[in-house]
DRENLUM-690572 format. One record per residue (C-alpha): residue in three letters; x, y, z. Coordinates in steps of 0.05 Angstrom, whole numbers, padded with zeros to 5 digits, always signed. Layout:
BEGIN
alaXYZ...
***
This chain:
BEGIN
met-00336-00100+00066gly-00272-00067+00029tyr-00259-00040-00033leu-00231-00106-00068lys-00292-00151-00043phe-00325-00208-00070asp-00382-00263-00044lys-00404-00325-00040thr-00441-00322-00110leu-00377-00312-00152leu-00325-00347-00106ile-00373-00411-00108asn-00372-00406-00194leu-00303-00430-00211glu-00321-00396-00271glu-00310-00334-00253ser-00265-00344-00187leu-00212-00376-00217lys-00208-00307-00266arg-00185-00268-00205glu-00112-00273-00182ile-00073-00248-00135leu+00000-00222-00117arg+00040-00210-00062thr+00120-00196-00068asn+00176-00186-00026arg+00236-00140-00042ser+00281-00201-00063gly+00239-00210-00117ala+00195-00270-00081tyr+00129-00268-00088his+00061-00311-00063ser+00008-00310-00132thr-00054-00361-00118thr-00133-00343-00145ile-00180-00315-00087val-00205-00387-00084asp-00123-00411-00068cys-00138-00464-00131asn-00070-00449-00169thr-00082-00441-00249arg-00012-00431-00267lys+00051-00457-00258tyr+00078-00398-00226his+00032-00398-00178gly+00053-00419-00105leu+00052-00396-00030leu+00121-00388-00027val+00160-00382-00091ile+00229-00353-00079pro+00294-00337-00125val+00350-00396-00110pro+00419-00356-00131gln+00449-00420-00125leu+00415-00455-00179asp+00396-00409-00241asn+00372-00330-00244asp+00303-00351-00239asn+00246-00359-00174his+00225-00434-00156val+00169-00453-00126ile+00177-00484-00064leu+00108-00492-00025ser+00062-00497-00072ser-00005-00492-00030leu-00035-00516+00036asp-00094-00549+00039glu-00135-00532+00106thr-00177-00591+00128val-00231-00575+00189ile-00250-00640+00240gln-00305-00638+00278his-00333-00701+00308gly-00286-00740+00273ala-00318-00705+00202glu-00262-00676+00163phe-00286-00615+00108asn-00220-00597+00073leu-00217-00531+00037gly-00169-00542-00003val-00180-00541-00086his-00143-00574-00147gln-00157-00579-00217tyr-00146-00656-00244pro-00166-00683-00319asn-00229-00677-00345tyr-00237-00611-00316his-00254-00648-00249phe-00238-00605-00181ser-00223-00641-00112pro-00233-00628-00052asn-00284-00575-00063gly-00268-00527-00016his-00294-00461-00057lys-00355-00495-00033tyr-00340-00468+00033val-00320-00404+00018arg-00368-00347+00041arg-00332-00280+00036phe-00263-00254+00006glu-00230-00182+00017phe-00162-00154-00002asp-00160-00097+00034ser-00083-00093+00071val-00082-00176+00069pro-00111-00227+00032tyr-00184-00239+00083thr-00225-00305+00066ile-00288-00325+00108tyr-00313-00402+00108arg-00363-00426+00143val-00371-00506+00139gly-00442-00527+00192gly-00435-00488+00255val-00357-00471+00234ile-00334-00400+00208leu-00264-00398+00198ser-00227-00340+00176lys-00151-00333+00139glu-00107-00284+00133lys-00043-00287+00090ile+00021-00243+00088phe+00081-00244+00046thr+00132-00222+00092gln+00171-00151+00051phe+00239-00167+00080glu+00251-00240+00079asn+00222-00300+00040arg+00165-00322+00087ile+00095-00330+00087leu+00058-00318+00142ile-00019-00339+00149lys-00066-00329+00205tyr-00123-00378+00221thr-00184-00351+00264leu-00235-00393+00289met-00293-00348+00302asp-00347-00392+00307ala-00348-00466+00335his-00399-00500+00380ser-00353-00565+00395pro-00286-00577+00393thr-00251-00561+00336leu-00186-00597+00297leu-00147-00564+00244arg-00102-00609+00191leu-00053-00575+00141arg-00032-00613+00087pro+00034-00579+00052phe+00042-00595-00028leu+00111-00586-00038ala+00139-00575-00117phe+00218-00551-00102arg+00222-00535-00182asn+00239-00476-00233val+00185-00432-00241asn+00182-00452-00316ile+00186-00538-00311leu+00135-00568-00276thr+00144-00635-00228his+00130-00707-00232lys+00136-00762-00187asn+00212-00784-00176ala+00250-00827-00145ala+00306-00771-00125ala+00263-00729-00086asn+00264-00733-00007ala+00211-00739+00037asn+00249-00732+00105tyr+00238-00677+00153val+00270-00655+00216glu+00235-00638+00274ile+00242-00565+00293glu+00204-00521+00346asn+00132-00518+00335gly+00141-00548+00264ile+00190-00587+00217lys+00245-00571+00154thr+00246-00602+00094arg+00282-00602+00033met+00263-00638-00033tyr+00327-00634-00069asp+00401-00622-00061asn+00425-00547-00068tyr+00356-00524-00046pro+00345-00479+00014asp+00307-00518+00071leu+00233-00507+00074phe+00221-00478+00150met+00142-00497+00170gln+00131-00472+00238phe+00059-00453+00283asn+00058-00404+00340lys+00039-00466+00386pro+00058-00529+00381ala+00024-00577+00328thr+00038-00648+00310phe+00060-00673+00249val+00043-00741+00218his+00094-00764+00172asn+00054-00804+00110pro+00093-00778+00040asp+00052-00787-00011trp+00046-00762-00089tyr-00014-00726-00122asn-00012-00732-00191asp-00042-00701-00260ile-00058-00634-00222glu-00065-00585-00276tyr-00060-00506-00293ser-00116-00481-00326lys-00077-00427-00343glu-00020-00462-00379met-00068-00501-00419glu-00092-00445-00457arg-00024-00415-00459gly+00000-00477-00499phe+00046-00502-00453pro+00049-00566-00411phe-00004-00561-00351lys-00003-00621-00314glu+00050-00636-00253asp+00056-00688-00189leu+00065-00653-00120leu+00100-00686-00065val+00060-00682+00007pro+00096-00704+00058gly+00051-00710+00113tyr+00008-00662+00144phe+00005-00624+00222glu-00054-00624+00267leu-00068-00576+00326glu-00128-00560+00362ile-00164-00496+00352gln-00209-00462+00403lys-00269-00410+00391gly-00243-00337+00383glu-00172-00363+00379ser-00116-00356+00323val-00070-00405+00300tyr-00011-00370+00254phe+00026-00408+00198ser+00099-00393+00186gly+00139-00424+00119gly+00199-00397+00093asp+00277-00411+00085thr+00296-00395+00149phe+00273-00406+00225ile+00234-00361+00254asp+00234-00362+00335pro+00151-00385+00346ala+00142-00342+00396met+00150-00283+00348ile+00113-00311+00286ala+00049-00267+00312glu+00084-00205+00339lys+00116-00220+00258tyr+00047-00212+00227thr+00022-00155+00268glu+00091-00118+00250glu+00074-00129+00178ser+00001-00121+00173gln+00006-00050+00201ile+00054-00033+00143arg+00005-00044+00088thr-00021+00010+00046pro-00094-00011+00054arg-00125-00020-00016ser-00188+00026+00001ser-00185+00061-00074phe-00169+00060-00149tyr-00099+00100-00124asn-00083+00060-00063cys-00089-00001-00104leu-00044+00019-00161lys+00010+00050-00104asn+00014-00024-00069ser+00017-00048-00131ala+00079-00003-00152gln+00113-00016-00089gln+00103-00091-00104phe+00153-00081-00170tyr+00215-00057-00113tyr+00276-00106-00123arg+00333-00095-00068pro+00387-00161-00069thr+00426-00127-00028glu+00425-00067+00020asn+00458-00021-00034asp+00419-00032-00096ala+00350-00010-00112tyr+00311-00030-00176leu+00246-00047-00212val+00218-00108-00239ala+00183-00106-00298gly+00129-00140-00284tyr+00101-00208-00249pro+00104-00271-00250trp+00158-00279-00303phe+00195-00209-00312lys+00262-00182-00288val+00293-00120-00290arg+00291-00084-00357ala+00322-00030-00373arg+00274+00011-00414asp+00221-00014-00360leu+00265+00008-00306phe+00266+00074-00335leu+00195+00082-00368ser+00172+00059-00305thr+00204+00088-00245pro+00177+00162-00249gly+00107+00130-00241cys+00126+00084-00191thr+00166+00134-00139leu+00150+00204-00163ala+00076+00197-00169ile+00069+00160-00097asp+00103+00218-00069asp+00166+00178-00052pro+00227+00220-00095val+00274+00184-00049arg+00260+00116-00075phe+00270+00149-00142glu+00341+00167-00128lys+00360+00105-00103ile+00340+00067-00160met+00379+00124-00203ala+00439+00117-00160thr+00439+00038-00175ala+00418+00052-00248thr+00475+00109-00258pro+00539+00069-00250ala+00498+00019-00304leu+00485+00077-00353arg+00562+00090-00351asn+00597+00027-00353phe+00553+00022-00415met+00580+00078-00443thr+00658+00078-00430glu+00663+00001-00427asn+00597-00024-00477lys+00597-00070-00412ala+00530-00102-00406asp+00494-00102-00331pro+00479-00168-00288val+00419-00145-00266ile+00399-00090-00310arg+00379-00131-00379glu+00372-00100-00450ile+00413-00041-00424asp+00449-00039-00501ile+00384-00025-00531pro+00376+00039-00572asp+00328+00070-00535val+00349+00060-00469leu+00396+00125-00460leu+00335+00169-00484trp+00285+00130-00437ala+00338+00149-00380ile+00343+00220-00398trp+00269+00219-00393ala+00261+00193-00329met+00316+00246-00299gln+00272+00297-00333gln+00205+00278-00299tyr+00249+00276-00230ala+00264+00354-00252lys+00198+00374-00264asp+00177+00334-00192arg+00229+00364-00150gly+00254+00430-00187ile+00301+00447-00248glu+00358+00461-00198lys+00338+00398-00155gly+00344+00364-00224asn+00414+00393-00246glu+00448+00385-00184gln+00425+00308-00192tyr+00430+00282-00254gly+00451+00344-00304glu+00520+00312-00308leu+00497+00245-00332ile+00453+00274-00373gln+00499+00313-00414glu+00545+00258-00410ile+00489+00213-00452ile+00479+00270-00497thr+00553+00278-00516tyr+00558+00199-00518leu+00500+00204-00564leu+00527+00261-00607asp+00594+00234-00612asn+00559+00182-00644lys+00589+00115-00597his+00524+00079-00583pro+00543+00013-00627asn+00464+00015-00653leu+00444+00082-00651lys+00475+00139-00697val+00462+00213-00716asp+00459+00230-00787asp+00467+00291-00826thr+00395+00305-00823gly+00402+00313-00740leu+00357+00247-00732leu+00375+00178-00709tyr+00380+00129-00742thr+00387+00050-00720asn+00382-00025-00747gly+00322-00064-00730lys+00323-00116-00785glu+00349-00172-00751lys+00341-00157-00678pro+00287-00116-00643val+00313-00054-00621thr+00246-00018-00600trp+00189-00031-00550met+00161-00071-00602asn+00199-00137-00593ser+00161-00205-00604thr+00200-00241-00656ala+00195-00312-00694asn+00243-00352-00709gly+00296-00305-00683lys+00275-00238-00730pro+00229-00188-00709ile+00154-00191-00718val+00146-00115-00734pro+00223-00097-00764arg+00217-00025-00748ser+00289+00001-00775gly+00317+00065-00794tyr+00287+00128-00773ile+00239+00105-00704ile+00190+00152-00694glu+00185+00148-00617phe+00265+00147-00618asn+00270+00207-00653ala+00216+00246-00612leu+00247+00229-00543trp+00313+00261-00573tyr+00288+00323-00596asn+00255+00331-00523ser+00321+00298-00489leu+00362+00360-00528lys+00311+00416-00513phe+00312+00390-00438ala+00390+00387-00432ala+00393+00454-00462glu+00346+00474-00411leu+00393+00453-00349glu+00452+00486-00393arg+00416+00554-00387thr+00399+00534-00308ala+00466+00530-00294asn+00484+00592-00339arg+00523+00561-00390asn+00490+00590-00444asp+00541+00578-00508arg+00525+00503-00488ala+00456+00504-00484glu+00453+00549-00551cys+00494+00495-00582leu+00444+00435-00559glu+00393+00483-00576gln+00409+00491-00647phe+00414+00418-00663ala+00342+00417-00632thr+00322+00465-00678lys+00357+00422-00741ala+00333+00352-00713gly+00255+00379-00699thr+00253+00410-00778ser+00275+00341-00806phe+00231+00302-00753val+00173+00346-00780asn+00200+00338-00859thr+00212+00261-00842phe+00146+00232-00804val+00088+00276-00821asn+00047+00247-00875gly-00012+00274-00918tyr-00071+00246-00879gly-00062+00276-00803tyr-00009+00224-00771leu+00051+00200-00770phe+00101+00162-00803asp+00120+00097-00755tyr+00181+00086-00782ile+00226+00109-00845asp+00277+00066-00876gly+00314+00089-00938asn+00253+00096-00989tyr+00206+00055-00946ala+00160+00085-00903asp+00124+00050-00851trp+00046+00075-00862ser+00015+00033-00806val-00021+00070-00757arg+00009+00055-00694pro+00011+00089-00617asn+00086+00108-00619met+00070+00171-00657leu+00032+00198-00591phe+00109+00208-00563ala+00114+00275-00607val+00055+00295-00576ser+00059+00283-00505leu+00133+00298-00491asp+00143+00368-00461tyr+00183+00387-00522ser+00154+00365-00592pro+00175+00392-00658leu+00097+00392-00683asn+00052+00453-00678arg-00008+00446-00651ser-00046+00436-00710gln+00002+00372-00717lys-00012+00350-00648arg-00092+00349-00655thr-00092+00301-00715val-00051+00258-00691leu-00092+00249-00621asn-00154+00249-00671ile-00132+00182-00703val-00105+00153-00635thr-00176+00165-00622lys-00208+00139-00674glu-00170+00078-00695leu-00126+00055-00631leu-00166+00083-00563thr-00193+00025-00523pro-00229+00018-00453lys-00164-00012-00431gly-00114+00032-00467ile-00078+00032-00536arg-00078-00019-00596ser-00010-00034-00615leu-00041-00029-00694ser-00098+00004-00718pro-00159-00054-00747lys-00155-00020-00811ser-00080-00028-00813glu-00047-00098-00849gly-00042-00145-00812tyr-00085-00128-00748arg-00093-00191-00695pro-00135-00169-00641tyr-00134-00236-00600tyr-00080-00258-00560val-00092-00330-00551gly-00062-00397-00571pro-00004-00426-00573gln+00066-00382-00567tyr+00071-00368-00642glu+00000-00341-00645arg-00001-00295-00594asp+00072-00266-00604leu+00043-00243-00673ala-00012-00203-00636tyr+00034-00180-00585his+00040-00116-00630gln-00001-00124-00686gly-00066-00101-00643ala-00061-00119-00574val-00086-00065-00521trp-00024-00039-00472pro-00055+00001-00418trp+00020+00045-00411leu+00001+00074-00475leu-00048+00107-00445gly-00011+00147-00406pro+00027+00195-00462tyr-00048+00190-00494leu-00090+00233-00435glu-00018+00265-00425ala-00026+00288-00494tyr-00105+00297-00485leu-00095+00348-00424lys-00029+00381-00456leu-00080+00401-00520tyr-00138+00417-00481gln-00123+00436-00408tyr-00180+00439-00362ser-00234+00425-00405gly-00198+00352-00424ile-00194+00334-00340ser-00273+00304-00349phe-00252+00255-00403val-00181+00238-00371glu-00225+00216-00313arg-00287+00174-00360met-00221+00139-00388leu-00198+00115-00333ile-00261+00083-00312gly-00244+00021-00356leu-00176+00013-00320glu-00213+00019-00241glu-00257-00033-00276glu-00196-00079-00273met-00176-00076-00204asn-00238-00132-00191thr-00212-00174-00248his-00152-00224-00271cys-00095-00204-00212ile-00141-00157-00169gly-00107-00092-00155thr-00061-00083-00211ile-00057-00070-00277ser-00042-00135-00333glu+00008-00135-00383ile-00039-00126-00451tyr-00120-00134-00467asp-00143-00164-00533gly-00157-00102-00580asn-00230-00125-00589pro-00289-00129-00546pro-00293-00151-00485phe-00218-00132-00488asp-00201-00190-00436ala-00129-00182-00393arg-00076-00226-00423gly+00006-00238-00412ala+00032-00223-00349ile-00017-00214-00289ser+00018-00143-00263phe+00054-00097-00297ala+00105-00047-00284ala+00100+00010-00334asn+00025+00004-00339val+00019+00011-00268ala+00069+00072-00273ser+00031+00105-00321ile-00032+00107-00298leu-00006+00135-00231arg+00026+00192-00272ile-00034+00207-00303leu-00074+00205-00231lys-00018+00251-00207leu-00029+00305-00275leu-00097+00304-00257glu-00086+00323-00175asn-00036+00377-00205phe-00092+00402-00249asn-00142+00395-00193lys-00102+00438-00142
***
């Protein structure tokens, strides 16, 4: 039994098993996702979900599911599971599940009378292809395997319904068929490693429901087309392989492809390995020359702030500096195009958001800490100085250095910080003016840029930057430090926001801070008392006005809670980093205890990864995207810090 394992008792209890999801991705942004009993509960779930660039920039569910039926002596035992109205499930394949493990690949064992069948799934890294391996572990009589594909061919955001335009025709290919429901879509190639009979019997399965969409207040019913079914004999001890993809594969290569892919998987044998595996699933390479990080699954794309915030944890913290360099090599032209021509990037979204350049410097600072200051200067010194000069010259359209040396931005009409939820087009948390984390990052950037200049023996430039940092640091303390032991979240004119929020953490966690040790300690104490939870840091204190702890209900209600009480695991990173900086070795045991709450998440929600947010009050249920890059990256960085402390 592996690190991620579930027994019959949990699996046959749909109240528990449907809460647990799995995710596998490839480098093109495609993925496979469902629950541990293969019952789809989201419109985003599917065996094969891929980008279709000729249609739009979204992913599309091509093959929704594949129902298995075991046939012996004419008796049929269907292993599939679908939800229909009135919480009715049919078939009830979960009743036959005996074990589910997720080590290198998802692994399920079914028992039907004397038949024991195992199923393993792999989503290939560089192709849009799902591979499934069925092994008949035991049987006392001839056994037939019937496989019924459920087709969707639709955007992940739009459900499909029975219609006359759908094409149920097919073309026979070697050991399978290819089919395409609608024009402009790629063909779906369904093949086996041995000959299989396809029985063409098209039919719509109506009113399949997705419980997660129901919870989220979205449309939740759809109809799926089943064009027919495959049948093939399977012998005791034999393995049969299925391939579903958007390109043809030589059937003789399917088993070899499966073995090849399985050998390069990181086993999910520990907390660290789960997070490492999860980090690698955010890698996105639409072409051979580009490298990015997707912000999260199943609905996020590449977002600039998330890219720089997450890249150090998803690369350097798992000892992959080459991947960091590739991602930065792709991002650097985008940053320069924005600074020189104010041009948006077609892939890296929101590159114009004011704090993106500051997070880019922070990311490069982490590289210099990992690879050495000289190497960091060699790789990124020039870009960092370009960014600093760009900001000092006040060329950014919405980020200005004023006479105080602090950065000022306008966030009244449009969100400019990571707290970016909106209602009726307006920011729910309209943070504007002098924003705490912007200016903590700014001070850190100036000091780090000065350090790089000294390394390159450009001492005059270094001294100039140091003087500016001193001015900004003095203004920071005078502006943000209040008389109650914490920091204002933002200051706009005569208005000071007294809300207790986590953004002040960065003034304690960053390598360079304008705060003294006593000020850092009191800030950390306030965060510990009012914001800390087992799953991360609350976005707002329960004592502050507007606290909304539960991220539930329709979209508007959830938007109100998104940054008004919801817990964000990525903020646990700066919190624990700050704790270690203040308390050094004496803080190690506390940090290790705090990570237990997130290690427990490896077996819940989307297993082996960390969800986007959690409710602000117990039991701190997981919400939002099932896998979020910033969260995974942040915790990996803490594990790396602990490793360095323990050396």
